C-alpha angles and dihedrals in degrees: 000000000000116000115208104234124213131185113268094192105060092154096044111082099184124094107230137199112270095031117139111217152144121245120213124203108236096219103042102029091230129135125233108257144177139184142164095286113113130212114262091214138022115032094354086223128136109297126239119209140158126245133187094220105113093198103052110121090205087075094067118114131185120217094221114164144348100228142320091273099041117029114191118242119248112260096015115129112250116240124226107258094030122137112242140176126215118210120200106230098208098053103021091233128131131241101258141177140187142160096283112118118253115249098244105024141032092255127108115280117252115206140165110251131182157354081227118056131223139173090281085075095059116113126180114225111232113198142127125258127016104303142031104261123203090220095057135073117241140184132229119219118197108232097212101043102024089231122143121227101258145173114214095190092244115130132207128240124219134004089028098023115181096017115131120238114248116204142150115260117206089219139036097231089114088076111190091016085075094045121100132188127195113241133165114012150101114279117203115221124202113250136167093213132003096185093109091054089069116101094183128092119263112241136180118212117183116217112227095206091113097038126113100274092195089072102023097151092054089047091051094047088049091055093046089051087050091061104271112161095204139348125250115209119194114212113190129178103191090246109071087035128017096248138073126216123155141306142217098301090061091046091050091053091045095050088058093055100047131063110295093232093058114130108231113198107195109205101201108204090175135128096231107030095171093068091060100049099092094040092052091047089053090047091059104261115165097195130021111208115189135175123255090218094057100054127077090195112029095173092056091047092051090050092050092050090053093047089056091055099250131126117250127239123180122195140187134202121240094262095053116095114246089226088071088073095057098088091056103042096102091051103054139063098217142021120210124208113192113221093192135029102280120243107067139048127235098042125147116269114254105222092185088073091070090085088065091052091048093050092053096044093049091056103031110040093166096052126103109238120191130193123202131185131056093003115151142121090304099050106027092088095067089046092054095047090048092056109263117142103178115060121194107202119182122159094018089061108024096045095037117114087236114025093185091057091050091052094045088050092056093045090052089056089049091053092050091060102036108038 
């Protein structure tokens, strides 16, 4: 499903690292585009074209890094003359060029190469002034060939009929055909803390993965009495993650022995989440949180969860790009960022995941954003300032000498940043 993207930084004129955007050619009014179609000649790599359709999600590019040696920092304004790389969101490839001849012109071929990146993906930003302005046209000069990102006006026939050829021209005599403007997108702003952007309540949900499973209901009631706002139940099948916990029969028994209004967030770390939707709804689950990586048809999975009367959570593992969640944001109730590799409790918190949380909060102030893994009194502060509002805490609460004190400590930290 295509999400209509709008700028979330109307008063911020600079283009920044980490922004997700579309680039329109000034002469031909066409947006830089890629897809799974490969060139029939030259490099044989994935083709890059330009299309006039404003709504095509295959025209979204991520300003990801400056170079191998000096990656740019998310939210920092990009200086004129900087080296940048553009990653195609749909295929996870990079805008690339080399000395192969383009199919329809004598220019250098421009392709999409990846998922790994190299110096053939380096483009120099040509603009006037100190920084890349959203209001100004710019040019992109390929560092290895010296060619400028260019539209000749030539169009392809089948299978990409009507698409413009994109190439790298050795000179700039083409004028506006080498000029590009940023259009629709999400522009990341620098911010010390985005906690106050959040319009959702702040909640702590202990994970029972390290609780005494022989008396699970007693453990859950103890956590609720200690101040837990909800319970996070990890369901693992030994396939999606290398561990096995419990399934819907246990959840059904548990739900009968805890307060009926308890919010049960089912974290489904399973290979086929769709087959457990109806059983978990029958067992009393409040929210069904599945992993994007585990589903072949996330849209259908989301629809089915809603039909069963549950809220929808959608999570990603640490190695999955946060931008992969964007097409589903308007369909779900909560987004989950894993701050450890899923499967086992007691792992070390991955601070580098906070950039994903910040990205989501800056652009979706009304969304519930949950963090899970290594969260406790020592790490919750960075989660709060990055924009999370739902905190799954396992070992730090369940194994604490005084779970109530651990929860109080975290809630005090929340109050410090949100009052």
